[in-house]
C-alpha positions as a Markdown table, in Angstrom:
| # | Residue | x | y | z |
|---|---|---|---|---|
| 1 | Unk | -20.4 | 99.3 | 142.8 |
| 2 | Unk | -19.5 | 102.1 | 145.2 |
| 3 | Unk | -19.8 | 105.7 | 143.6 |
| 4 | Unk | -17.4 | 108.4 | 144.8 |
| 5 | Unk | -19.1 | 110.9 | 147.2 |
| 6 | Unk | -17.8 | 113.8 | 149.1 |
| 7 | Unk | -17.2 | 112.1 | 152.6 |
| 8 | Unk | -13.8 | 113.2 | 153.7 |
| 9 | Unk | -13.6 | 111.1 | 157.1 |
| 10 | Unk | -16.1 | 108.5 | 158.6 |
| 11 | Unk | -15.8 | 108.6 | 162.3 |
| 12 | Unk | -17.5 | 106.2 | 164.7 |
| 13 | Unk | -18.3 | 107.6 | 168.0 |
| 14 | Unk | -20.7 | 106.8 | 170.5 |
| 15 | Unk | -21.3 | 110.6 | 171.3 |
| 16 | Unk | -22.5 | 111.4 | 167.9 |
| 17 | Unk | -22.1 | 115.3 | 167.4 |
| 18 | Unk | -20.1 | 116.9 | 170.7 |
| 19 | Unk | -17.7 | 119.6 | 171.3 |
| 20 | Unk | -14.6 | 117.6 | 169.9 |
| 21 | Unk | -16.2 | 117.0 | 166.7 |
| 22 | Unk | -17.6 | 120.7 | 165.9 |
| 23 | Unk | -14.2 | 122.4 | 167.4 |
| 24 | Unk | -11.2 | 119.6 | 166.4 |
| 25 | Unk | -12.7 | 117.5 | 163.7 |
| 26 | Unk | -14.7 | 118.9 | 161.1 |
| 27 | Unk | -12.5 | 121.9 | 160.7 |
| 28 | Unk | -9.3 | 119.2 | 160.8 |
| 29 | Unk | -10.6 | 117.3 | 157.8 |
| 30 | Unk | -11.9 | 120.1 | 156.3 |
| 31 | Unk | -15.8 | 119.5 | 156.5 |
| 32 | Unk | -18.2 | 122.0 | 156.1 |
| 33 | Unk | -21.3 | 119.3 | 156.6 |
| 34 | Unk | -21.6 | 117.0 | 159.3 |
| 35 | Unk | -23.9 | 113.8 | 158.6 |
| 36 | Unk | -25.0 | 111.9 | 161.6 |
| 37 | Unk | -26.2 | 108.3 | 159.9 |
| 38 | Unk | -28.1 | 107.0 | 163.1 |
| 39 | Unk | -31.8 | 105.9 | 162.8 |
| 40 | Unk | -32.7 | 106.5 | 166.4 |
| 41 | Unk | -31.4 | 110.1 | 166.3 |
| 42 | Unk | -32.9 | 110.9 | 162.8 |
| 43 | Unk | -36.0 | 110.6 | 165.0 |
| 44 | Unk | -35.2 | 112.2 | 168.1 |
| 45 | Unk | -35.9 | 116.0 | 167.8 |
| 46 | Unk | -34.8 | 116.9 | 171.0 |
| 47 | Unk | -31.1 | 115.2 | 170.3 |
| 48 | Unk | -30.8 | 116.8 | 166.8 |
| 49 | Unk | -31.5 | 120.3 | 167.9 |
| 50 | Unk | -28.7 | 119.9 | 170.9 |
| 51 | Unk | -26.3 | 118.7 | 168.3 |
| 52 | Unk | -27.6 | 121.1 | 165.4 |
| 53 | Unk | -26.7 | 123.8 | 168.1 |
| 54 | Unk | -23.2 | 122.7 | 168.6 |
| 55 | Unk | -22.3 | 122.6 | 165.0 |
| 56 | Unk | -24.0 | 125.8 | 164.0 |
| 57 | Unk | -22.4 | 127.8 | 166.7 |
| 58 | Unk | -19.3 | 127.2 | 164.9 |
| 59 | Unk | -20.5 | 127.6 | 161.4 |
| 60 | Unk | -20.9 | 123.9 | 160.3 |
| 61 | Unk | -24.3 | 122.5 | 159.0 |
| 62 | Unk | -25.9 | 119.3 | 160.1 |
| 63 | Unk | -28.0 | 116.5 | 158.7 |
| 64 | Unk | -29.7 | 113.8 | 160.4 |
| 65 | Unk | -30.4 | 110.7 | 158.2 |
| 66 | Unk | -31.3 | 107.3 | 159.1 |
| 67 | Unk | -28.8 | 105.0 | 157.9 |
| 68 | Unk | -31.2 | 104.0 | 154.6 |
| 69 | Unk | -31.3 | 107.7 | 153.7 |
| 70 | Unk | -27.8 | 108.1 | 154.1 |
| 71 | Unk | -27.3 | 105.0 | 151.8 |
| 72 | Unk | -29.9 | 106.7 | 149.1 |
| 73 | Unk | -28.6 | 110.4 | 149.2 |
| 74 | Unk | -24.7 | 110.7 | 150.5 |
| 75 | Unk | -23.8 | 110.7 | 146.8 |
| 76 | Unk | -25.9 | 113.1 | 145.4 |
| 77 | Unk | -24.3 | 116.0 | 147.9 |
| 78 | Unk | -23.2 | 118.7 | 145.7 |
| 79 | Unk | -19.5 | 119.5 | 145.0 |
| 80 | Unk | -19.5 | 122.2 | 147.7 |
| 81 | Unk | -20.5 | 120.0 | 150.7 |
| 82 | Unk | -17.2 | 118.3 | 152.2 |
| 83 | Unk | -18.8 | 115.7 | 154.6 |
| 84 | Unk | -17.5 | 114.4 | 158.2 |
| 85 | Unk | -19.8 | 111.1 | 158.4 |
| 86 | Unk | -21.0 | 110.1 | 162.1 |
| 87 | Unk | -21.9 | 106.8 | 162.6 |
| 88 | Unk | -22.6 | 105.6 | 166.6 |
| 89 | Unk | -21.3 | 102.3 | 166.2 |
| 90 | Unk | -19.4 | 99.8 | 163.8 |
| 91 | Unk | -22.7 | 98.2 | 163.1 |
| 92 | Unk | -24.1 | 101.3 | 161.5 |
| 93 | Unk | -21.2 | 102.0 | 159.4 |
| 94 | Unk | -21.2 | 98.2 | 158.1 |
| 95 | Unk | -24.4 | 98.7 | 157.1 |
| 96 | Unk | -23.6 | 102.4 | 155.8 |
| 97 | Unk | -21.0 | 100.4 | 153.4 |
| 98 | Unk | -22.9 | 97.3 | 152.4 |
| 99 | Unk | -25.6 | 99.6 | 150.8 |
| 100 | Unk | -22.7 | 100.9 | 148.4 |
| 101 | Unk | -21.6 | 104.2 | 150.1 |
| 102 | Unk | -17.6 | 104.5 | 149.2 |
| 103 | Unk | -15.7 | 105.4 | 152.4 |
| 104 | Unk | -12.1 | 105.9 | 152.1 |
| 105 | Unk | -11.0 | 106.7 | 155.4 |
| 106 | Unk | -12.5 | 105.6 | 158.9 |
| 107 | Unk | -11.6 | 106.9 | 162.8 |
| 108 | Unk | -12.5 | 105.0 | 165.4 |
| 109 | Unk | -13.3 | 107.4 | 167.9 |
| 110 | Unk | -14.9 | 106.6 | 170.9 |
| 111 | Unk | -16.6 | 103.1 | 172.1 |
| 112 | Unk | -18.0 | 103.0 | 175.5 |
| 113 | Unk | -16.7 | 99.7 | 177.7 |
| 114 | Unk | -19.3 | 97.4 | 178.4 |
| 115 | Unk | -18.7 | 94.2 | 180.4 |
| 116 | Unk | -16.9 | 91.8 | 178.7 |
| 117 | Unk | -15.8 | 93.5 | 176.0 |
| 118 | Unk | -12.0 | 93.8 | 174.6 |
| 119 | Unk | -10.7 | 97.0 | 175.6 |
| 120 | Unk | -8.6 | 98.4 | 172.2 |
| 121 | Unk | -7.5 | 101.8 | 173.8 |
| 122 | Unk | -8.8 | 103.5 | 177.0 |
| 123 | Unk | -11.8 | 105.4 | 175.0 |
| 124 | Unk | -12.5 | 102.4 | 172.5 |
| 125 | Unk | -14.0 | 98.8 | 173.8 |
| 126 | Unk | -15.6 | 96.5 | 171.2 |
| 127 | Unk | -17.6 | 93.0 | 171.8 |
| 128 | Unk | -17.2 | 90.2 | 169.6 |
| 129 | Unk | -19.9 | 91.6 | 167.3 |
| 130 | Unk | -18.2 | 95.0 | 166.7 |
| 131 | Unk | -14.9 | 93.6 | 166.0 |
| 132 | Unk | -16.7 | 91.4 | 163.4 |
| 133 | Unk | -17.9 | 94.5 | 162.1 |
| 134 | Unk | -14.8 | 96.4 | 162.3 |
| 135 | Unk | -12.9 | 94.1 | 160.7 |
| 136 | Unk | -15.8 | 93.9 | 157.6 |
| 137 | Unk | -15.4 | 98.1 | 157.3 |
| 138 | Unk | -11.1 | 97.0 | 157.2 |
| 139 | Unk | -11.4 | 95.4 | 154.2 |
| 140 | Unk | -13.8 | 97.7 | 152.5 |
| 141 | Unk | -12.1 | 101.4 | 153.3 |
| 142 | Unk | -8.5 | 102.6 | 152.4 |
| 143 | Unk | -7.6 | 103.6 | 156.0 |
| 144 | Unk | -9.2 | 102.4 | 159.5 |
| 145 | Unk | -7.5 | 103.7 | 162.7 |
| 146 | Unk | -8.2 | 104.5 | 166.3 |
| 147 | Unk | -7.4 | 108.5 | 166.8 |
| 148 | Unk | -8.9 | 110.6 | 169.8 |
| 149 | Unk | -8.3 | 113.7 | 168.7 |
| 150 | Unk | -6.7 | 115.0 | 165.3 |
| 151 | Unk | -3.4 | 115.9 | 167.0 |
| 152 | Unk | -3.2 | 112.7 | 169.2 |
| 153 | Unk | -1.2 | 109.6 | 167.5 |
| 154 | Unk | -3.3 | 107.2 | 165.2 |
| 155 | Unk | -3.0 | 103.7 | 166.3 |
| 156 | Unk | -3.9 | 100.9 | 163.6 |
| 157 | Unk | -7.0 | 99.0 | 163.8 |
């Protein structure tokens, strides 16, 4: 059974933490903590330091966890931590959900195009595996949509 937690929004974004996240998304959803759930990034000190610098410049705390560590500790966040959760791929977010983490709202933000993928929007393309993962996610969350920036229109997924 999924537990309640402080996740305000989960976003799928190949770029993880970047200017749009810290300048627009975190504030728009009321987050004060950005959690990146990504196995590779959790182990890459250089990537983490660049992303931390971008986020801290606007006052946001960041955490970088493996998928399993996210599953293990996300529901232990203190009441004053308001979380924007970012995963690089639909597969990673699916793993978080399969691990028992309750996600209410998902924004599909940016998924780069690869040969043979289905273009869903100008900035979102998906392989068959991605579509399978996104459909799984859709069945386990309250809302899922594609939205580039907080002030752009939401497109149904």
